[in-house]
N, C-alpha and C positions, 0 to 999 in steps of 0.2 A: 350467378352466374350463367349463361350457357356455354360449354364445351363442344366444338365443333370438330377437334384433334388436338392428337400430343404426340413432339417427336414423327416419328412415321403411324402413326396410328392414327384412322379414323375414328370417330365416335361413332357406333349403331345407337344403341338405347340405354338407354339408362338403369342398372340390373338391383342398385340399392342404395339406400342415404343413410347417414347417420350421424351424432354430433360435430365431427372433424371431418369424415371422410364419405367420399360417393365413390362405387363403383358404375363403369361402363362394361357393357360387350362393343368390343371394340375390334376391327380388321385390320392387318397391314395395308398402304399404300402398295406394295410394290411383288409381297408375295401371298399376299390375302387371307394369311394365318389370323384365327380368331383368338383373343384373349380378354381376358378381365383386366379392367383397366383401372386403375384406384391413383386416384388424386385428392384436392383437401379442399372441404367446402370453404373454410373460411383462414386461410393459409396465416397463421399467427406464428410467431419463432416457435412457440412453444412448438405448435402444430409440425413445421417444417422438422427441427430435432426431432420426433415422433416419427415422421415419417420416414426420414431418411436411415432412422435408426433398425426400422423394419424392413427397407431395401437393402441396409448392410447384412439382418440377419438371415434370408431368402438367399442372398447371393454367396453365402457361409455352407447354407443346408443342397446336400442332393441323397435326398431319398422318398421312396414310393406313396411313406405314408405324409409327406409335407406337399405341398401347395409349390410349383416350381417356378421359380422368379424365372423370366422370358427377355423383357427389357427393361433398362431402366433410365432415367436422368434425376440422379438428385442433386446437383449445383446448380441449376434453373432458379429462380426466385419462386415459381410453385412447382417443386418437385412433383414425380409420380414413378409408378413402374405399372409394367402389364407382367400376367401371372399367367398361367394355363386358366383357360377356362373349365370348367370342372362341370361335368351334367350329371348332377344325383341331388339327395334328400339331406336334408340336417340329421344328426343320428336321432334327434329329437324324435323329427316326421317318421324316421324309418323304424325305430321302435314303437310306434300307434301312437305319441302324442297329439293333440292339438294342436294346429299352426297357430304359433305366437302370431298377435297383432305387432308387435314392434319387428326392425330388420334386423338379419343378423350380423350388418353392419356396424351397427349401432356401439360407440366406444365409451366409455366414461364409469359411475358408475349407477350399477341398475340391481336390483334386487335378486332379478334370475327369472323373470319371465313368466309364464303362462301360469293359471290357476292349477289345472289338470298336468300332473308332471306326465315325466314317459310310463306306457301303459304297465302293471304289475304281471309279474307270472302269474298265469292263474294256481288258485288256492290251492294249498295241499303239499305231500314232500315235496322238495327240491328234487330229489332223486328221480319223480317220474316224467321230469321234464325236462331230461337232457338237451334234448336236441333243441328244446328253445336255451334253454343255459346256454349250452354248447354255442348256438351265434352272438348270443349279445357277449360276452366275454372272450369269445376271438375277437371281436371288435377292441374290448379292451386292451387286447392283448399286441392287436396291429398299431394302437395309438401306444400304448406302454412303451414298442420297438420306438416307432418316429420320434418320441419325447428322450428317450436314450440316444438319439445323434443331436436330440438341439440339446442336452448338458452336456453332452461331450464336448461341444462346439463352444461352451460355456455361457450358454445364451439359458434365460429362464422365460417362458412362453407368455406366462401373468395371466391368460385369461382363460387359460381352459376349462369350456363347459360343453354343454349338447350341440348348443348352436353353431361350435364353433369348429366342427367336425362333418363333413361331409362323407356318406358313402356310396362311392363309386361303384357298380359294378360286383358290390362286396366288400368294398376292400374301403377300409377308412385312413380320410385324409383328413390331418389338422391345419386350418385356415386360420386368416384374418393376426398374423402377430401384430398389432398396433401398441400393445401395451409391451412387447417384447426389450427385456432389458440382459446387457452382460455381465452375470456373475462378478468378475472380478469387476467389473467400474464402480460394485456400488461402496467402495473406500476408497477410493481416488477423487480427492477433493473435486474435483472437475465437474464429476458426477452429481454433486451436491446442489447444484442450480438447478437438477430437476428435480429434486428434492428424494423422500422416500414418500411420497406418501399415499394415500388410497385412489386407486384407482383400478375398476373392474367388473366381475359381477358378484354380489356381494351372497345368493349362496354356492360360491365355491369357493370362494377366499378364506388364506389360511390366518390365522390366527395372528402371525407376525408383520403380515402387512397389513390387516386390519385394524391395525395398533398403530399404523405407519413406523413401523420398525427395515432393520437390514433384514436381507432376505436370500435365500440362492434357490438351486433348484427344488429342495422341499417343498416349498411352495407348490408349486407343478406339482410336486406325488399327494401332496394334500386334498388338490382338488382336482386327481386321479380318482385318490380315496371316494370323496362326496360322489365324483359320477359314478362307482363303482356299487354303491350305496342305493344309488337309483334307480341304476339299470338293473340291479337286484330287489329291489325295494318296490318301485315306483315311486320313490319320492325322493326325497334329497334329505338331510342329515336335520336339515334346521327350518322350516318355515315361518314365516314373518309377514306382516305385511306392511314393515320398512326394512327399509336398508338397516338401520339405527338397529333396529333387531334385531335381525339378520347379523349383522357385526358380533352387537355383545353374546349372541349365543354360541359365535364359533370362537371368540376369545373365553368365555366361561361357562360354559354349559356343557354337559357331556353328552352324545348323542344316543339316544336310544340303542343300544346291540342289535345288530341285524338279525341275531338269530331271534329274539320276539316278535320280528316281524317277516322273515323267512322262516315256517318251519323244514326242517331237517337240515336244514342249511350245515353242508360242511366245516369241520369246525377251522381248516386253513384255511377257507373263505372268511369264515366271521376272522380269525383272529389276522388275514389280510389287511380287511377293512379297519380292522381296530387299529392296526401298527400304523396305518396311512394316515389315521384324523388324531394322532396324540398332538396336543397340543403347541408341544414342545419340539421344536426343529431337532436336537439334540437325541428324545426318546423316539422319535418318526421313523420309519422305512428310507432309508439312504438314497437309496439307487433303484431303478427300474430291473436289475438283473434279479433282484427277491422277488417283485412282482411277479415277472416271467417264470422263474423257477416254481411259486406253489401254482400261476394257471398249468404248468406243463404237469406238473402231481399229481393235478386235478383230471390231465389228459386234453386239455384244452388244446385244439393246435394253437401253435406260436409260431411268428415266423423263426426261420431258419438260418439268416443270415447274419453273419456276424455282425455283434456290437462293436463300436469302436476300442480299438485298445486299452486306449486312455481312458477310465472315466474319470467323471468330476471328479475332486476333494474339494469338499465346501470351507467357505470361511468359518474359521473361529468364532465363538463367542468371543470377549470382552477381556482378557485372562490379566491378569496381577494389576491393572490399572485401576482398583475399586477410588482409591485416595486420589488420584488425578482426576476420575470422571467427577467425581462430589464434587474437589474448586471446579473447576467447568460448570456444572449443575450451578454451585454456589453462584459463582460468578453472574452468570444467566440470568437468575432469580433478578440479583439487584437489579441488572442491566435492565429486566422488564419492567422495575417497578421507574423508571425512569432518569437511570443512574447508570453511562456507560464506563464500560470494563476493558480490560483488554489480558487475554494469557496468552504468554509464552508455552509454548511446549516445547523443552530441550530434550534431545534424544540423539542418541547415534543412528547412522540409517537405519532402516529398517526396525526400527524402535516399535511403533504403530502409533506413529506420532497420525498420518493419514487418516488410520480408525477409529483412535480416539474421536478425531474431529467430526466423522461418519456419524459416532452414538450417539454424540453431543448433540446431533443435527435430529436423529432419530428421535431420542429424548423429549427434545424442548417441542415439538410436533405434535405430540403426546398431548401439552397444552394448551398451545397456540401456532398459527402456522406462521414462522417467519418469513422474514425477508431473504433466502440464501448468498450472499455474494462470495464467487473463487475469485482469487486471481493469483498470480506464483511471479516467483525471478527466476532468473536461466543461469544456466554457466555453458561455457565451451569447453569441449573434450578437449585435454589434453594425457601428454602422459604422466604430467605429475596433478596441479592443483589443480582442480577445474577454475578456471578465469570465470567471473561473473562478464553478462552479455553486455551489460552498460545500457542497456536500452530505457534513454528517460522513463520515469515512471510506467516502467514494465509491471509492479503489483497492481497497477490501478485499470491495468490496459482489459484484462476480463472483465471487470466489472463494470466499466464505460462501455467498453461491447454491449455488453448485455443491456444495460440504459439505451442506450441508439437501438437495439431492437424492438424495444419496448415503446418507445416512444413516439415509433413509428408506427404505433397501430393504436395508442390511446395518446388521445389530444392536450388533456394535464400537465402530462410526463414531459409532452413535446415543446408546449407553451414555459413550463419552469425548468427545462434542463438547454432550452433555443442559447439562452444568456451563458450560461455559465461554458456549453457545449461550445460556443465558439472558440473559445481561449485553448479546447483541447481537442480543437482539430488537428494539429499538426503532430500532437500524439495519439490518436484513436483515428485514424482517418475515415472509419464509418460512420463516425458523430456527423457527418457533411452531410447526411441521408433524413439528418430529422428534419420534419419539415420547417418549416420558417426559418430555419439556424443562416439558410442562405443569404435570404433578404437583410441579415444586420450586419452595421458595418465590420470590417476587419479589425479586430483591437489590437489599439498603435502601443507598443514596443517600451514598458517601463525598465528605470532602474534593475540592478539584478535583486534587491531586495525586495522593492514594491512588487515586481512580477513573480520573485515566489510566490509574497504572498494570497498576490492575485487567482496565480493556479492553485494553492493549495487548497482559498475558498471555493474556488470551481468544482473541484472536483468533491467536497464536502456538498455543497447544494446540488451536485450533477444525482449523486447517492443517495440523497434528501429527498429530489424527484420523484424519483425510481421508490423510495420507504413509504414516503408521505407519514405519517403517525403509527407506523405497523413496526415491529419488533428487528431488527434487523442483525443478521450475524454474519460477519466479515472471516473467512479466511482466507488467508496468505502463506501462500505455501511456499517452503527454498526461501525463507526470510534471510536469511545468513549472504543472500546475494543479492538481496536489493542495491539500488542505485538510490547517487543522495537525495535525489527529489522525490523518490517513493519516500524515504524517513523521514523525510522532514514534512512531508503531507500525512504522513500518517503519523505522523504526532502530533500533527496542528490536527487532525481528526480527535485525539483522545482528549487534545487540552479544549476544544471550543463545542467538541457534543455529549457536554458532560450529564445535560438533563434530558437525553434521550434517551430510549430502551436500546443501546446499540451494545453489542458486544463483540470485540474486534478475537482472532486465535490468531496467533502466529505460528506456525509451522519451523524451526531452526534444528539446526542439525550440532550437535553439541563438538563434532570430531572440527567444525570449520571457525573461524578468527572471524569472533563477532562484537570486538572492538569497535567496531563504528556506528556497534547498537548499543554502546553502554548506556545513551541517556533516552534512548525509547523503549527499553528492557525497565529503566526507571519508572517508568510512567502504566507501569502491570504485573502482573504476578507471575512471577515465574517456574513454572513446573517441569521437576526435572525427571525421565521417564528412565528406569532404572532397568538392567538385566531381570528376565524372570526366573520364577524359581521351578526346580524340577517338576511340584506339583502342576505350577502352571503350564510348562512344556506339556506333559502328562495332556493335561485338559483340550491344550490346543490339536493334540495329535490326533484324540477319539474324535473330538468332534470335526477336524475335516474329513477325518474314514468315514463317519456317519458313523459310527461302531466304534467299541473297544478295541483299539490294536491288539496284536498278537503280542504276549509278554516279551520278549529280547529287543522290541522293536523300540522303546519307551528310552531305554538305557545307553541305547548308539546312537539316537537322534542329540541325548541327550550334552554326550560328549561330542557330538559335531554342530550342533548349533552352539551352546553357550552360551542358552536361554535368551539368543536375538529371534525374536519372533518369526520375520523375512527369514532368517536360514532355518527356522523349525520347520517351515514350507518349503524350504529349497530342499533339503535333508528327504523332508515325504516326495518329493517330486521325483527325486531322482529315482529313489528305492522305485516308485511307478514305473519311470518312464524305463528304467533300467529292467521292467518285468520281475525285479525281483522281489515288488510284493504285487500281487495280482490280485483282483475280485474276480471270485469263483464264480459260475452259474449259478450259483445258491445264492447271492446274494453277500458272501461272506468271504472278507480280507484275508487271507493267508501267505505264507511262504513259498516262493517256485522252490526251493532246496528244500530237501527234508527234514534235515537237523539244523539247530538254531546256534550252533555252531559256527555255521556256513557264513552267519551276519560279521561276524567280526572277521572271519577269513576273508569275506570279499572286497577285494583292490578297490579301494574309496580316495577320490583325491585326498593329499592331506590338509587342504585347506576348502573352506568353504568357498575361497576365492575360485580357487581350481574347481570347487563342483560348479559352481556357475558359469564358467569358463566353458566347464565340458559341454552345454546347452549348447555353447555357440561352433563350437569345435563338429558337432554331431552335427551342423544344418548343411543341407548338400550347396555346392559353390557360387549359384544364384544367388539363394538366398542369405547365406555370410555374407556377401558383396553388399545385399540392401540393407543387411543389418552395419556394416561396416558405415556404407554410405552416409546412413542415418545416423549415426555417431558423431561423424563429421560434424555433420547438420546442426547438433546437440541433441539432448534427451526429447523434446519433444520438436521434431524436424517438418515443417510444413508439407504435405505430402505435395502440392505443385510444384514445390523446389525441388523435393527427392525427385521425381519424376524427370527433371531434367539434367540430374546429375547421374542416375544412375545409368550403364551400360546398355541396356533391354530394357526399356519404359514398356515393351506390350507384355512382357510377365513380370512388374510389379507387382500387380494385384494375388499374383500366386502366389509370390515371395512372400508377399507383406500375413497372407494365412498361413503359412508354414508360421512363420514366427508367431502368431497367434497361437496355432495351435499348440506350438512349444513354451509358450507363455513368457518370450522376450521382449515384442512388442506388439504394440497392436493400436489400429486407427482410430483415433475420435471424431468427433466430429466436433465441430466449435461455430458460431457464427460467422467467424473471417473466414475460415475455412478447414479443413480436416488437417490432423497433424496427423504422427506417425510417433506414439510416444511406448517409453522402451518400461517393462516392469519397474523397473529398480536401476537406479542411479550405476551400482555398480557395473550393468551389464552393461553400459554407456562408454564406461571406461575400458572394461574390459577388451571392450570391439572395437574402441579404436587404439587400444597396446597392440591389437593383434594384426595390423597394419603393418606390411615393410615401410621400408622409408619411401621408395619410388611410387605406393599404390597411395601412397596419405598423400606425398607430394601430387598424385594426378589428381584426387580426390578433393585434393584443397584446390585445385585451378577450377576445375570442374565447380566446384561449390560457388567458387566467385565467378566464372563466368554467368552462371544462374541467377547470383544478385546482382549483379549490373543489368543485368536487361530485365530483371525485374525491379529497378531501383533503390534496391533495399539498403537496409541503415551499413551506412560507410564504416562505422567501427567494425562490425562483423565481415565486411568487404575487405577491409585491410588486416585483420585477422587472417583471412585466408589466405589475398594475394601474399601477405608473410612466408607460411609455408608453403605456401608453391613457389616460393622463392625470385618471386615478385616485388624485390625488395623495394625500385622508386616507382611501380602505382602503390603496393601498399605504403611509404610514405605519404603517395594523395590523396589517398583514401581516409589514412588516420586525419590529414589535416581537417580534410574535409567534413570530418567524424567532430573535431573538435568544432570550426566554427559554429556547425548546427548545432550541439549540445551546448553553448556557448548561448546561441541564441535563445535555446529555449530552458536558460537561465540551470542547466545540468553541470555546475561549474566543475566536480570532481569527475564527470566522467570528462567533460574538455579538457581537465589538467591530465588527466591519465591519456587519453589521446595526442595530446603534445609532448609527452612523455616519451610516448614510442616514434614519434615524427624526431625529435631529439634523437634518439637510438638510432632512427634507423638514417642522420645523419652526418658526415663524413666531417669530426670534429675542427679538421682542419679549414674548412672552409665558414670564417669565423663570420663575413657577412650572413650567410644563411642561418649559423648558428645565432646570431643578433636580432635577425627576424622572428624566427623562431619563441625565442626572450620575449621581445618584444610584446608579441601577442598574447604569450601567457602571463606577461606582465598585465596588458591593457584588459582582456577578457577575462581571467582567471581571477589572480591575486589581488588586481586592484580595486573593485566589487566586495573583495571579501577582506578591506586593509589587512590586509597579508603584507603591510609595508617592511618589515625586517626580510621577507621573503625576497621583494620586489629589489631591494638593497642591493641583496646577496648575489641575485640571478645577473642583473645588469651591472651591477660595479667588475665583473669578470668580464664580461660582454664591452665595456667602457675600456675597460686596460688591452683588450686582443685586438678593438679598430687602428687599424691605423689611419694616417693619412689619406692612403689611396681606398678610403672607404667609401662608400656611395655618403653625399655630406647628411643627406635626410635621414640616414638610420644612423649616424654618428647624431646628429640633433635631437633625434626622438630619443634614443637610449640616456643620451642627456640629460631629456627633461625629463621624462618618469622618473630617473634617478633622482635628479635633484629634487621632483614635489614627492619622492617619497620621506630623502632626507628629511625635508623641511619640517614634512609632519611628525616623524621623532622627535624635531628639535637638536636631529646630528650639525654639528656646528661647519660641516664640510657643503650643508644641504646651500645654504648662498654663493662659494664660490662656482659648484657646479652647475645652479642655474645661471651664474655669468659666463661662463664657459659656453653653455647652450647658448647663451642670448649673443655670445660673439659669433660663433658660430654659424646661427643662422640669419643673422644680418649679412654676413662675408659673403655665405652663398643664396639670399636671397630668397629665404622660407620666412613670410610674415607670420605666417599662422604658427610656424613654432615660437617665431620672437614673441610675439600676442602672451604666448601660453605662457611663455620663462618670465615676463612680465609681469602677468598678472599674480603668480605663484610668487614672485620677490614681495612681490606688492602687500601679499597675505606676513608673508612671513615678519615684513618692518611693523607692519601694523602690533601685531601680535608682542614685538621684541620693545613697546613702547613708541611709535613714532607714526601716528595715525595721518599725518599729513604726509607723508612722507608715502605711505600708505594708498595714498588716493592720488597723489602723482602720477606713483608709475601704474595703477590700472587703467588711468585713463591716457595716458600713452601707450597700454595695452591695446585699448580700443582704439587710437589710432592708427595702431600700425597694421592692421585688420583689412587686410585685401577686398575686394568690394565683392568677389566670388568666395568668400571666406563663409562654410557651414554656420546657417543659422545661429542652430544651438551653441557652437560657440561663441557668436558674437553675442548670443543674448546670457550665455554662461558668464563670461567676463563682466556685461552689465550687471548681473543679480550680484556676482561678489564687489563689484562698487559700492550698491543699494544699500547691502550688507556694511560697508565701512560707514558708509554715510549715518547709517543705524546706528551702530555702536557709536561713533562719535557728537549725537545727539544733532547734526545736521537734516533734521526733519523734513524739512521742506525741498530739499534737494531731495533727499531719500525716495518722499512721495512722488514726486514731479520723475524721477526714474523709473521706479516702479510702472508708474501709472503708462508709463510708454511701454514699457517692457510685457506687460497685459495686454496693452492693443494689440503687439505683434504675435504673442499668441494666439490670441482672439480670430485677429485676422486669415489664421491660416490653422485654424482648425485646433491645434494643438492643447488641448484636453488637458493634457498632464502637465504639461508649463505652465497653463492658466492657474491650474488651481495651486502649486506652488509656490505661484507669485504674489497671488490672493492669499494664501499663509505667511509669504514674508513683511506682507503691506499691513495685516492684521496685529503681527506684532510691533510695528515700527507704529501704530495709531495707540500700542497697548501704551509703550512708551512715552507720548506724547501725552497720553491720559484723555482720548478721545477714545475712552471704552464704547461709546455705543457704534460707531463706527467701527471700531476692531471686531465686537462681536459682529455684527454684519458681513465682515468682511470674513472671519471664521466659518461661518454657517456658509457662505457660497463655497468657500476653500473644501467644506466637506463633502455639500450637496454634489462638487464637481469629484471628489475623491472617490467618493461612493459610486458617484457612474459611471466609471471607469473599475471600478475594484482596486480600487488602493489601501486596503484595508493599513498597512505600514501607517500611511502618511493619516490615514483617518485616528487612526490613536495618537499619534502624536499631537494633531491637530486638534481632539480631545481634550488631551494635556494640557497644552497650551490655552484652550477656554476654560478650563478647570483651575487656573491659575487667575486668567483675567478675573472670575467671578472672585477669587478670594481678593482680592484686589479694592471690587466693590460692595464689600460688606455683604456679600454674598456666599460666605463660607463653606457652610455644610454643601449649597449644593456644587460648587467647588471641587470640594473634596470627593463628593458623585459621580464628579463628570471623570477626575484624576483615575478614582478606584473605578469605572469602569475603562477607561486606558490603558490603565494594566491588567484587568481580566482579557483585554482582548490582546497586550504584548506576551503574556504567559502562553496564549495560544499558537500567537504568530513565531515563540523561540524568538522573543526581539531580548534579547539578557538587557541590554545595555539599556534599553528604556525601559525596563521590568525592574533593573536599581534603581532607576532613578523615580518612576512610580514609587514604588515603594521608602524612598527618601521622604517623598512626600505623603505616604501615609505615616511614617515616622514622627515628623511633623504635628500631625496630627494628634497623632498617641500625646506626643510633648506640649501641646495646647491644654492638652486636658489634665497636665499634670500625671498621665502615668509613663514616667518617665523608664520602667522597667518593659513596660511594653516598647515605647518607642526604642531601645539600644537592643530589643532582639528583631524587629521590623528592621532596624539598621543594621545590622551584623546580615538579615537575609538580602539585602539590597546587593553589597558588598560580594555575598557566594555567588550573586547573579552577574555578578561584574568580573567575577574572576574566571568563570567559564570562557569568555572570552580573551582572557591574561591579558586586558585593558592595564596598563598602569597608573593611566592616567586618572581613568575615572574610577578607580581602587584606592586612588589618593585623593581624590576629592571625598568618599565615602568616608573616610579617614579620620578626614577632620570634621565630618558630622558625626561621627562615631567617638569621636576625644571631645567634642562640645556635650551631648548628649552626658559622657562617663563625666563631665566637668559637673555636671546638675546633681550627679547623682553623687559627688564626692569622692569619687574613685580616682584624685587624682594620678596616682601613679600610671592607670592605665590607660586614661585621656594620655600622660605622657607617651606613652609609649603609641598612641595610636597616631599622636601627632607629630613623633619619630618618624614613624615609617610614611607620612605622608612626606615629609620635608624631605626624606632621603629620594624617596618616587623623583620627587621636582627636579632636585640637584642633578639625577640621570637622565635624567627629559631635558633638560635645560630651560626648563617652563617655569622661568624667572618670576612671573606673573603674579602665578597660584605659588610660586612658592611664597612671596610677599602675603598672601593670605592666609598660609597654613604660621607662617611666622606670626602676626598680627594674632590667631590660636593661641598661640603659645604666648605672648602679653595678656590675654584674659585669663589663661591658665595660673598664668604667674602671680599675678594677683588674687584670684581666687584660694592660693593655696601662702599668698605671705609671702613670694616671693618680689624681689627686684625685676620688675619687667621691662627696664629702661634696656641690658643686651641684645632681647631681641627686637625691640624698635632699633637700636642701630644696626640689625642686619637689613631691617625693614630700608634704612636708609643706604647703607649699603647696594644694597641692588637696584636703589632709586637712581643711585647715582652711578651704576655700570648701564642703565639705560638710559640716561640723558633723564633726570626727572623731569614730568611736568605734571604739574598742579591738576592738571585735567585727567590722567592717566589712572592705570587701575593702581600702578605701585604708590605713584603719588595720593591717592584716596585709601588703602592701605596707611602709608607710613601717618595722613593726617588722622586717621582715626585714631592709630597706636599713640598718639601726643596727645590724643585730647584723652583716651582712657587714662595715661601717666598725669594728665594734670590733675583728672578730677583724683586719683589714688593721692599723691602728692597735698592735694589741700583736704583731704579728710573726705571729699564729699560722697555721699554715702551708696555703695557700688553691692551688688547682692552676684555673689560668686564668679567677681570678677565681669559683670556685666552692668548694662544698664537696665530700670527695673520699667520703665515708662509704655514699651510696646509689650510686654511682654503679659499673654492671658489671667485673666484671673484666676483660673484657676491653678497654672504653673508659677505665678507669683504667689498663689497660697500656700501652695505645697513648698515652696524654696526660704520662704519667709518661717512659716511650722516650723522646717527640718533646723534654720539657723537658729531660730529662740531657744531649740531643742539641745544644739549644740554650745548655746552660751553666746552666739553672735549674734542676735536679733539686732543689735542698737546698728548692726551696718544694713540694715532690710528698709530703711525709709528713707523718704528724701530722692530726689528724682534732678539728674543733672539738666540745663540747660541746652546742652548739648545735642545734636542730634546724637541717637545711640546706633550702638551698632551690635553685631551678634547675637540680634533677637530672635524669637522662634517667627513668630510674624511682625517682619517690616511691612509700612507704611507703603501705599501702593507707590509703585515706580523701584522700588528696591529691589527684585528680583528679573526685573525686566520680564522677558514676556514669556512666560511658565518657565518652565522645564527643557521646552524645546521648540526648533520651528519645524518646517514639514518637508526638508530636504538639508537641514545641517544639522550638525549634532549642538544641544543645550551650550550654551557658553560655560567656559570653563569653571570661572567660581562659582557661576549659580547652585555648582554640587558640590563646594568644597563647602559649605556650611559656616565658612568663616565671617567675613564683612558683610554676606547676603546679597554684596549687590552683584550683578549679571554686568549690565550698564554702564559707563563713565562717570564719572562726578556730573559732569556738565547736561547730563539726561539727568540725572536727580536733581540737579538744582533747577532745571526748566520746572519742576512738576512741585517744588516746594511752595 
């Protein structure tokens, strides 16, 4: 790539090139000033981030011994910067070494360069050559002084070597900050994506960096020791022909003492080099002040300019967390073996969760280099409890942005990411830049359940595209604030990646409410982080100071910090910042007060919060204003947004530098833009609380304006509008947020936003309230089947709306209320729908009238009047106007088709379904076509046309996979498994059902999990493994209990009751059936109640009781419903009478059941137990009538599996009683 100009700089010639960077001699187009201009040779995502770090570091430093930044543009796609053009030689060449073949600017890992090193001092006693030594050591002193400024700014150079030091007119200048790192960032989870891997020059690399461990400024001091060793002896401490040889030497071999290489070397100089080259950072000289002090005592000229008043405090090792780290490493080991794991680190704010996660990454990198992905959730600052930001899928935004960056560089990742990425663009807009993604069609919207499943899978597929077969460590920070989609996606990831080498580490505050994460936490190991012991506190203080602390300091810190690692650091920083604890010119820490008694007498804040707050009060007015504005925007404020909010944007960068120096907040670069991140969440809260009422209102107003211009998140816009006193504008923003969240399947966030809309709505405006309740019911409650909540909300609106209210609102309220009531088997349902129909007809609202008729039709069918149901569905179709939405038209036609199917009017059903299928195909509505194919397959199964049914199931599966509808795919696999069971392919059928069960477990589809487990229970029962069958059935019920689904729990109680009957545990069986009957009575589910009563008939016969009272109850239900010989209740009554007839005539029954269709294994077990109990004579013979209540019914008895593609399984299938899901007419057609 030929570069002619960058910004206002004209390229003159190339000075040097390396692995990632290139440096040009350049001239400014306006001023003519010359500079060295650096940009990238290969602008990858990681290279861009590294160059931006280099620019930020040089921008913070101002020292004659550090190359100066002249100009920069870090925000363009190919960032660049200009620095002062230095005329001089490298330190190596200055001291007489041979020139290197490679460029000074090479980045990456290198052995160190030339075969000939720096020319050694002439042989002989050291003292004879003072002038030569003086010149060399004076350059080292200048370099140490420059490093002091680098370290005081919180930075580590990471590549100190003779080739990165230029000597300009006798002055040493440190250059090439390409590997620069921020000390404080090493424990920030967001920095872990960069890793702590090995990069630099091996001959000068510290042991901790060679191991890939966390490091700080002491890594530079080790490199300075290597450089000093070389300057004095003519060679570095270690030589080697390979990088690996050199790294091993640094990690484990002691260097030959310098005194053995240089004769008569002063002991102080030898001890200085030895102290700098200590393997462990804790034992190493910790500050350049110590280096300068030793050189000064030897008479070496040292710079007299003062070093920064606040020397760096180092990060400590991991203290008091041995058990937690052991757990983490154990789980990581299991994950590497291909068994995904999750660990939740639970601790109070400041307990070291991030530090522990960073240590985990460093330890894992010693074994294998994993893919590290980091996400985080956020909250908005308040004067009370922080409020989650509510950004949908927020926890995965960071990892997905990283995926987008990598996809722009790697065609393989781009190809694998394209399909899933198209679904995720609304959540992570940067994915739109992935090559090939724009050419894909816009994904069709799904129902909420299916849409969420598609999103969950899309996220996992996107992360899988990045990871390939490599191990993954996914770190999610502040998970206690996770939104609903993030929680669901994470649960799916853990359930669906069981065979992958993935480790999820979630960081949670123990003081926050985590009840919404209860199920998620059950999918991993919870590790509680307790407060530290006094010994661990002492260790932290020693390591942060780099030496043993003054004696009284430890007790004082222990009393104030109370074992919290962050508070320990705060106390130490306060002592240093206040000047009470100071680093002397000899490099030793000491008190500025002469007596130890002054420590306790010193006026200190009475709490750690006050101590932290003192950092804010000590700021100048503009820096404090910037901190407060950042806090209003949140713990991680977007830098460009903050620039629009602050009063003097031109002074923002300087103010941020001051905040950085006081360890309050720092700027962090991200792929999607820089953010201002606070060092601790308490700083955010305290900065926000320090605002006056009017100041806070004004800043919220500024934030709202900036968000509005940037088309920011509407929920956050509403938050700021409300706190700015703009109630109506806030209401509108919250309404937009609710609609947007519902479209993204983020129903909890949508519900929360609608609650805010309701809160800001005048309750006397009953029409406005009703409209919001309608939106809540349709977009949030209905997709979650929360019918009780719908009834509660809309009943109030229906009662409040008067005759003068808009008819469409009144009719719509009645429609949704009536639909919810009939779903709950509420007797008020049909009258409500009748009121809705009357109002809709009177006010000419044909669409609502049609929907009311359709709901009424379904309820009449459920109540045992199928003909009326069909008639009403036809009326509903006739009422639809020509301009009715197509989806409504097709919805009612599909409802009619289902009625035809359940009444065994198969030809009419097939004709109608074929017509619907054609409509979907003509309009390219793939999801609708897939759904209809599934219903068609169900119908063909009932008709016994199994080959055709299988073909349609397979077509439907293909279509659902094409649109990514995993929920429907799992249901269809379950149905296809049922078909296989009916066609003597029993094991294949159960294999498919088991596969569907695993999918539904991963998707969190508790209802389908319960149904799938029921099928597995039947499988165990067929094999005569009744105890196992019972356990599986009970597990299935627990899956359904999660949903508080009384109907399906009752179905499972019937199945459990039958299993207990076979186990001769009659009293427990009676309890289970009693629960089922009680639930059906409460639900008004008379059809299912009849099926449960039939189970009572079986049980009564099995235990020798008179079964007729139970049959009489079934007959009473049949009379109540208007018995039809072909209805469900009529079927149950016929079966009960047949059983009683056999019982009266003495025909043999086995435990109250027929034996004809029992498997050989089950029948053998039951007969053996019958003989053992003296009832063997009842185990022979078989009735001529069709048996019921068996474990494996003949073709057609179970209906089309356990569920169709877009509606619930027929209720009696789940009951485990008469087994039949279709009416008797359908079964008769198959006999």
